[in-house]
C-alpha positions in Angstrom: 114.1 45.3 11.3 112.0 44.9 7.9 112.5 40.9 7.8 111.4 40.5 11.5 108.6 42.7 11.0 107.5 40.7 7.4 107.9 37.4 9.4 105.6 38.7 12.1 102.8 39.4 9.5 103.6 36.1 7.3 102.8 34.3 11.3 99.6 36.2 11.5 98.2 36.0 8.1 99.1 32.2 8.5 97.3 32.0 12.0 94.3 33.9 10.1 94.0 31.3 7.1 94.2 28.4 9.5 91.6 29.9 11.9 89.3 30.0 9.0 89.9 27.0 7.6 89.3 25.4 10.9 86.2 26.9 11.8 85.0 26.1 8.2 86.0 22.7 8.5 84.1 22.6 12.2 80.9 24.5 10.3 80.6 21.9 7.8 81.0 18.9 9.9 78.3 20.5 12.3 76.1 21.1 9.6 76.0 18.0 7.7 75.8 16.4 11.1 72.4 17.8 12.1 71.3 17.1 8.2 71.9 13.7 8.6 70.6 13.2 11.8 67.3 15.6 10.8 64.0 13.2 10.5 61.4 14.2 8.2 58.7 15.7 9.9 55.7 15.8 7.4 54.6 14.5 4.0 52.3 17.2 1.9 50.5 15.6 -0.7 49.0 17.2 -3.9 46.9 15.4 -6.3 46.3 16.8 -9.6 43.5 15.3 -11.3 39.9 16.2 -12.9 38.6 13.1 -11.0 40.0 12.0 -7.7 40.8 8.6 -8.8 43.0 8.0 -5.9 42.7 9.6 -2.3 45.9 11.3 -0.5 45.0 8.5 2.2 45.4 5.7 -0.2 48.9 7.0 -1.2 49.9 7.0 2.4 48.9 3.7 2.8 50.5 2.3 0.1 54.1 4.1 1.2 53.6 2.6 4.9 53.0 -0.8 3.4 55.9 -0.5 1.1 58.5 0.7 4.2 58.9 4.3 2.1 56.7 6.2 4.0 59.2 9.3 4.8 57.9 10.7 7.9 60.6 9.6 10.7 62.9 8.9 8.5 66.7 10.7 7.8 66.0 13.3 5.4 69.4 12.3 3.6 68.2 8.5 3.6 64.9 9.3 1.5 64.1 7.0 -1.0 62.4 9.5 -3.6 63.2 8.0 -6.7 61.9 4.8 -5.3 58.8 6.6 -4.5 58.1 7.8 -7.3 58.7 4.7 -9.1 56.1 2.7 -6.8 53.4 5.4 -7.4 53.9 5.2 -11.4 53.5 2.0 -11.2 49.7 2.6 -10.6 47.8 2.8 -14.2 46.0 6.0 -12.6 49.2 7.6 -12.1 50.6 9.7 -15.0 53.7 11.1 -12.9 54.9 11.5 -9.7 57.6 14.0 -8.0 58.7 13.8 -4.9 61.4 16.2 -3.1 62.0 17.5 0.5 63.1 20.7 1.4 65.8 21.9 3.9 62.8 22.3 6.9 62.5 18.6 6.8 59.0 18.4 5.1 58.8 16.3 1.8 56.6 17.0 -0.9 55.0 14.9 -3.2 53.0 16.1 -6.6 50.7 13.2 -8.1 49.3 14.2 -11.5 46.4 11.4 -12.4 45.3 10.5 -16.1 42.3 12.1 -17.3 39.9 9.8 -18.6 38.5 10.4 -22.2 35.8 7.5 -22.4 35.0 4.5 -20.3 34.8 0.7 -21.6 32.2 -1.1 -19.5 31.4 -4.5 -20.1 33.3 -7.8 -18.2 35.9 -5.6 -17.8 35.5 -1.9 -16.8 38.2 0.2 -17.7 39.0 4.0 -18.9 41.1 5.2 -21.7 42.7 8.8 -22.0 44.3 11.2 -24.4 47.7 9.0 -24.8 45.5 6.0 -25.3 46.5 4.7 -21.8 44.3 2.0 -20.5 43.6 2.4 -16.8 41.1 1.0 -14.0 37.9 2.6 -12.8 37.7 3.8 -9.2 35.6 2.6 -6.1 35.2 6.0 -5.1 35.0 8.6 -8.0 33.1 8.3 -11.4 34.4 10.5 -14.5 31.4 11.9 -16.5 32.6 10.7 -20.0 31.2 9.0 -22.9 30.6 4.9 -22.3 31.2 2.3 -24.5 29.5 -1.1 -24.2 29.3 -4.5 -25.8 31.6 -6.3 -27.7 34.7 -3.8 -27.7 38.2 -5.3 -27.3 41.0 -3.1 -26.0 42.7 -3.0 -29.4 39.2 -1.7 -30.6 39.4 0.7 -27.9 42.5 2.0 -28.5 42.3 2.5 -32.4 38.8 2.7 -34.0 37.0 3.5 -31.1 39.5 6.4 -29.9 39.1 7.7 -33.2 35.4 8.1 -33.1 34.8 9.5 -30.0 37.6 12.0 -30.9 35.5 13.1 -33.6 32.3 13.4 -31.3 34.0 15.2 -28.4 35.1 18.0 -31.3 31.8 18.4 -32.6 29.7 20.3 -30.4 26.4 19.0 -31.6 27.4 15.6 -31.1 29.2 15.9 -27.8 26.3 17.3 -26.4 23.7 14.4 -27.9 25.4 11.1 -27.3 26.1 9.4 -23.9 26.8 6.0 -25.1 28.2 3.7 -27.5 27.0 0.3 -28.0 29.1 -2.3 -30.0 27.1 -5.5 -31.1 29.1 -8.5 -31.8 29.1 -8.1 -35.7 31.3 -4.7 -34.6 28.3 -2.9 -35.8 27.6 0.1 -33.9 24.5 2.0 -32.1 24.4 5.6 -30.3 22.4 6.1 -27.3 21.5 9.7 -26.8 21.7 11.9 -23.4 18.1 13.0 -23.9 15.0 10.8 -25.2 15.5 7.2 -26.2 15.8 7.7 -30.0 19.0 5.1 -31.1 21.0 5.9 -34.1 22.0 2.5 -35.6 25.3 3.5 -37.1 26.5 0.4 -38.6 30.0 -0.4 -39.2 32.1 2.8 -38.3 33.4 3.1 -41.6 32.4 7.0 -42.9 31.3 7.7 -39.3 31.5 11.6 -39.9 29.4 11.5 -43.7 26.9 9.1 -41.8 26.4 11.4 -38.9 26.3 14.7 -40.8 22.8 13.2 -42.8 21.5 13.1 -39.4 22.8 16.4 -38.2 21.4 18.3 -41.4 18.2 16.3 -41.3 18.3 17.7 -37.1 18.9 21.2 -38.4 16.4 21.2 -41.2 13.4 19.7 -39.6 13.8 17.3 -36.4 15.3 20.4 -34.5 11.5 21.8 -34.3 9.5 18.7 -34.4 12.0 16.4 -32.5 13.0 12.8 -33.2 11.1 10.9 -30.5 8.6 9.7 -32.6 10.8 7.5 -34.1 12.2 4.5 -32.5 15.8 4.0 -34.2 17.3 6.2 -36.9 19.1 3.7 -39.4 22.4 5.0 -41.6 23.5 1.7 -42.6 22.5 2.6 -46.5 24.6 5.3 -48.8 22.5 8.6 -48.7 19.7 7.5 -46.9 18.5 8.0 -43.5 15.9 5.2 -42.7 13.3 6.5 -39.4 11.8 3.6 -37.8 8.6 4.6 -35.9 7.5 3.6 -32.8 
């Protein structure tokens, strides 16, 4: 009798296990099949950047032209890595992250580069904090220092980058200088935001000491009287400021 009872219990337990396993297999196939057939319903794009160098419509367009737009595609076949790679080929894009959710929506986060200064000559481009060079935008402008004249990309990423970094970190000069012009002999002239007195720096050698001379003169005298009576302040000569009247 005991053996018969044991056999019945074994059969019931085995039947229960088989039933549970069968349900799990069915559920996995059912839901897996649904995920495979699920189509992407929407693409939500977030652009992170101080200057809108790229518009959302442009991203939709470039994805469509390259056959990578996720809307309407099977969720499990979305080419997320390819989307990120395509967008990061744009020099203005620092990083792109693409993913989808169980609700069959795709999300795209695009981080743009932040312009540090603009080079404007026969080739216009921005330079950012990482010394990356990228083109200007046709529909957005960054309010950053402008460098004009005979400047090469090598100079922009080295001597000029360091000089502008100095200006940015100096409260007075950051507020004063709007444009930096490089002459053919690599001498540099500064154009202020207010007024029309230019500062002829000469070479970039010793720029901190040269500008400190002008700053001390401004604090001690020009702050009250102003320097607009002068056409140019020449800093090429050691321990001197040559003020050229109009």
